[in-house]
N, C-alpha and C positions, 0 to 999 in steps of 0.2 A: 504494499499500500504506499503510495507516494503522497505527500502533503506539501504544498508549496505556500510559503508565507513571505512576508516582507517587513522591513523595519527591524526594530528591536522587539523581540517577542518573549513574553514571560513564560515560565514553565506551565502556569495555568492555562494560558492561551494555547500553547502547543498541545497540551493534553486534550483540550476541548476540540481543536481542529482534527486531531487524530481520531477522537471519538466520532466526530461527524463523518469523517471519511469512511470509517468502518461501518457505521450505521447506514450510510447511504448506499454502500456496495452490498450490504447484507439483504437489501430488498425486504425490509421488515413488513410483516402483516400488521394491519391496524390493531393497536393494543399491545404489540410486542415492543420490547425495549432492548437496547444494547448496553452492556456493562463492560467497561474497558479497564483493566488493571495492568500493572507491571511497567507502565511507561512513566518514567520519572526523569526530570532534568533538574540539576541543582542550581544552575545559573540560567539567566536569559541567553537566548541565541541572537546573534546580530547578522546583518546583511553579509552574505558571502559564506556563511557557515552552514554545514550540513551535520545531521545526526541520524543515527540508526538505532532502532530499539526493537524488542520483541514484546508484543502486546498479548496478554491473556484476555480472551474475549469470551463473554457469555451472552448468547442471544436468548433472552428470557421470554417465553411464550405467554406468560401471565394468564394461563388458563384458556387462551384462545388459539395457541399454536405450540408446537414442540419446543423444548429447550435444546440449545446447541452450545457446545463448548469447544474451544479450540485455541490456536495461537496464530498470530499474523505478524509478519515482519513489517516494519514501518520505516520509511525513509523520509526524513524531513529536510527540506531545502529552503533556506531563507535568502531571498533575493535582495541585492543592494540596488534599490530603485531611487530615482530623484524624488525630492520632497513633493508630495501630492498637495497642490493648491488649486482648488476648483475655480473656474472662471464664471460659473453661473449658478444661482441659487434656485432650486425648485422648492416652492413653499406650499405646504399642504396644511391649511387650517380652516377649511371651508368645505362642507359644513363643519363647524367646530363641534357641535353636538350631533352625533350620528344616530339617526332614527331607522335607517334602512341599509341593507347590504348593497355593495356595488363599488364602483371606481370613485375614489375620493379625489384622486389627482392623476392626470396623465401628462407627461412632459411633451410639449409641442416641439421642443428642441432636442435633438438627438445628442447622446453622449457619444463622442468619438475620440480618436487618439489626440486630436488637437483641442478638445473641449471637455476637460474633466468637469464634473458637476457635484454640487452638494444638495442633498435632500434634507428638508427640515419638516418634521411631522409633529402635529399637535392636535389631538382629537379626544373627545369625551364620548363615551357610549351612553345612549339613553335606554338601551335594552340589554338583557343578560346574554352571556355566552358568546360575546363578540370578540374576534381577533383582527388584528391589523397586519398587513403584509406589504413589504416592498417587493415588487415584481420587476425583474429585469428581462427584457425581451429583445434578443438578437434580431437583426434585420433579415438574416438569411444565411449567414456564415458563422462557423464556430468562432468563439470570442473568448479571450482571456481578460479578466477584469480584476483590478485591485479594489478591495472593499475595505474601508476604514471607518469605524463609527461606533456608536453606542446608543443605548436606549434606557429608559426608566419607566416603571409602571408595569401593570395597571395599579393605580392608587387614587383614592379620593382626596389625598393631600396634594393639591395642585402645586403649592409653592415648593414643597419638598421634591416633587417629581420633576418640575421644570429645572430646579437647581441641580439635582443629581444627574439628569441627562446631559447637561452642559459640562459638569465636572468630569463625568466619565469620558465624554467625547474629547475634552481638552487633555485629559491624561493620555489617551491613546494617540491623539494627534502629536503630542510632544515627542513621542518615541516612534511615531509612524508605524505602530503595530497594526498589521493588515493581513488579510487573507487574500489569496489568489484563487479565483473561481474560474473554472473552465465551463463555459456555456455552450451547449451543443446547438448546432444550427437549427433555428426555428423553434427551440425549446425554451419556454419561459423558466425563469429561475426565481423561486419564491423564498423570501427571508421573513420569518415571523418577527414582528417588532415588539412582542410582549412575552413575558415568561409564564403567562397564564391567561385564561379567558377574562375579558373585562366584565365587571358587574355594572349595573346602572349607576352613573355618576363617576365612573373611574376614568382617569386620564392616562393616556400613553404619550410620551414625548420621545422622539428619536431623531438623531442626526447622523447622516452617512456622507462620506466622500467617496466618489466613484470615478475610476479611471479605466478606459479601454487601453489595454497593453498591446493586444494583437487582435485582428479581425475587424469586422464591420461595426457600424453604429448600433447603439442600444437605446431603447426607450425605457424610461422608468415610470412605474405606476404605483400608487398607493391604493390598496384594496381592502375593504372591510367585509368580513364573512363571519357569520354566526352559526352556532349549532353544528360545528364540524363541517360546514359546507365547503366545497372545493373552491378556493379563491380564483383559480385559473379559469373556471367556468364563467366568471363574471367579467373577464377582461374585455369582451366584445362590446360591453355596454358603454354608453356615454358617461361623463362625469355626473355625479349626483348633483342635484340643484343646490345653489347657494343658499346659505341661511341668512342672507342679506349683509353679513359682515364683509364679504368681498375679500377675504384673506386667503387668496389662491393666486399664484402667479409665478413669474420668473424675474429674477433681478441680477444685474451685472455686478460681479465681484472683483473686477479687475482694477478699479480705481477707488479704493476705500481709503479715505484720509486716516493717517495714523493718530493714535492718542498720544500726542507729543506735548511734553511739559518740560520747562527748564526753570531752575531756581538756584540762586546764589545765597548762601547763608549771610544774613545781615541786609540783604536787599529786599526789594518789594516781591510779594508773592505773584505768581503768574495768574492770569485770568483762568478760572476753571474751564476744563474741557467738558462740553456737554455731549453725552451719548443719547441717541434716540431722536435727535433733531439735527438737520431736517430729515424727512423721510426719503427713502430711496424710491426712484421711479420704477413702476411696474412695467415690464416689457410686454405683458399681455394687454392687448387693446381693451380699454375700459376697466382694467384692473386697478384695484386700490393700491396706493403707495405703501411701502413696507415701513410701518411704525415700530419703534423700539429696537431696530437693528437685529431683530430675531434671525438667527442663522448666519449672521455676518461675523467673521473673525477679523478683528482690527489689530494692526501692528501697534505695539507700545514702545515709546522711546522717552526715557526719563533722563535728563541731563542735569546733574547736580554738582555744585562747586562749594568747597569749604575753604575760603581764603584766610581763615584764622589760624592761630598757632596751637589751638586745642582741638580735640576730637569733638565733632558735632553730629547731631542726628537730624535728618530730614525725613518728613513723614508724607507718604501718599495717603490722601484721605478721599472719602466719598461723602456726597451730600445728596439724599434722595429728594426729589422735588415733585415727581408725579404721583408717588404712592410708595408702598412698601417694595423693598428690592433685596435680593440676594446677589452675591457677586462671585464670579470665578475669573481669576486672572493668573497668568503664567509669567513669571519674571525671571530673567537670566536662565541658569541651567537647572533651577529648582523645579520640583513638581508644581502643578497648578495649586494656587491658594483658594480656599473655600471660606468666604466670609458670610457669617450668619445674617439672617434677615434683619434689616433695619427699617425704622419707621420715620417718616418725615415730620411727624407731629412735634417732635422735640427740636426741630430746626438745628440739628447738631452735625458737626463734622465727625465722621466715624473713621477709625484707623483701618487701613487696608494693609500697609506695609511700611516698616521702618528701615531706613537706609542709614547705616552707621558709617560716618566718614571720618578718616584720619585727618590730622592737621594738614592743611594745604593740599587736600586730595580733590581731584576732579574725576567724576565717574559718569559713564553713560550706561544705563541698564535698559536692555531691550527684552521684549516679550510679546505676549499676545493676550487679547481680551475678547471674550464673547458674552453677549448679554444672556441672562438666564430666562428661560421660559417662565411665564406667570409674573415676573417682576414688572414694575411700572416705571415708565420713563417720562421726562428726561431724568438722567442721573449725572451728577457733576463730579468730576475727579480734579484734585488739585494737589499742590505741593506746599508744605509749610514747615517751619521750624518749631511751631507750637504744638505740643502733643495733643492729638485729637482724642475724642472719646472712643473707648474700646466698644466694639459692637457686643450686644448682649449675647449670651450663649444660645438663647432661644427667644424668638420674638414673633410678632405678627400672627400668632396662632398656629404656626407651622411646626412640624416635627423638626428637631434639631438636625442640621446636616450631618450625614454619616461621615465617619473618618474616611479619608481618601483611600479607596481600594487600590490595590496594584492594577495596572492596566490589564484588562482581560476582555476586551471586546470580542464577541463570539458570534460570527455569522452562522446561520443554520445550515444544515445539510440541504441539498437540493434533491429532488425537485419539489415535493409538496409534503408538508407535515400531515400525519394521520389525524383522525378525529381525536385520538388520545395521544398527545405529544409524548415522544420519548425524550430521554435526556439529550439526544442528538439535535433536537429542535430547540436549543437554547438561543434566545435572541442576542443580538449584538449588545454588549455592555453588561450582560448579567454578571453578578458577582461570581468569582471563581469558587 
C-alpha cells in the first residue's frame, strides 16, 4: 500500500492516511470498519523523506459481514512541494441554515495547475442526521491533487466551532501538512466535513486549500445529504436557493493588503489596522461582498524598534468594535496563537502578543492572520508600549478554546462514506 503526502506530516496524520488507504482498498461493506495497528513513527516526516512499515489490519464485520485479519506492507512518501497559496476563495455560507439536501455550492471557476483555490464552508443544519461533503470532480482525466485543510463540528457552540476550525487550519497551513489524492477520470471524490451527523442547530465550519498537481481541471462542490443518502447522487442538481443572506461566491486572493504595523518605543503609536473593512468584491455577478474577511489569510508584518539603553516590551493588542471576537494568528516560527473570546463592551485593548526587545534592538516579525468564523468585525490591531488587558480565559458565553492540538488534518478515504461511517471516514482536522 502506497501513501503519498506533502509538507511536514505528524505521526498522527501519517497513521490516519495509512488507515484511509487500507480502508479504501478493502472495499468495506456498509457497517464494516477497518482497524489498523502496528504503524508507528516517533518523529514527523518531512518533504523528501520516505518510510516503510508493516500494518496489522483487522476488517471488522460488526455483525453484518465477516471479520478478516492480516498484514499489509505500507510505503509512505512525503513530497517536497512549493507552498500552497490559493488564488481564489470559494465561499459557501448560503443558505446558512440548511433545510433540504442538495448542492450548497458549486464552483463556477475550475481549479487547475495555475489556479489553486480555497474553500470556506459555514453551515447550520435545521434537521437531524445531516452530513456535509466537499466533492471534487475531475473534468475527464485522472488528476493528482494536494489537499490541505481542517474542519470543526458539528456543534451548537458556534463561537467555539468557528474558532477551532480556523486554529486547526492555521496549524496545518504553517507546516503545509497535506494529503495527495489520486482522482480517477470522471470519478467524483467525496470528503466528509464533519466527524458525525449534524443535529438540528449544529454548525460545521471547514477550510480547505486545493491544488491540481497533474491532470485536468477540477470542480469543487459542497453537498448536504441526510439519513445516509449518497451525496454523489445529488451532484446533478442546481445550487439550493439562497436564504437571502447572499453569502455565496468567489473572491480574489491575490492582492490582500498585509496587516502591517510599525512602532518605535518612546514614539507615537501607529494608527490601528482594521480587519473586516472594506469588504472584498464578489466575483459572482450580483453576489454580496465578503464581510469580515472570512476565508482570507492576511500576511502580518510587525516592525518594532527599541532605541533605548534598557530592555523594553512592545505589545500587539486587539480592540473589538463590531461585536465579540476570537483570534487566531501565527507569528514568526511559533505555532499559531489562540486568543480567547473578547467583548467590546469594556472598550479595552486586549493583549495578543508581547515582543521583548533588548536594548537598541530592531526587529521585524512576520506571520499570518485569518479571521475566525462567528467572530464580529471590524477588529482593530495595534502596537503599544503600555501593557494591554489580558483576555479572559472564557467569555462571550462560549466554551473555552481547546489547547492547540498537533497538526492532524485528515482527509477521508474516497470514494463515498457508508451510511455508518468507519474510522477511515474521519474529516479533515479531526483530533488525532
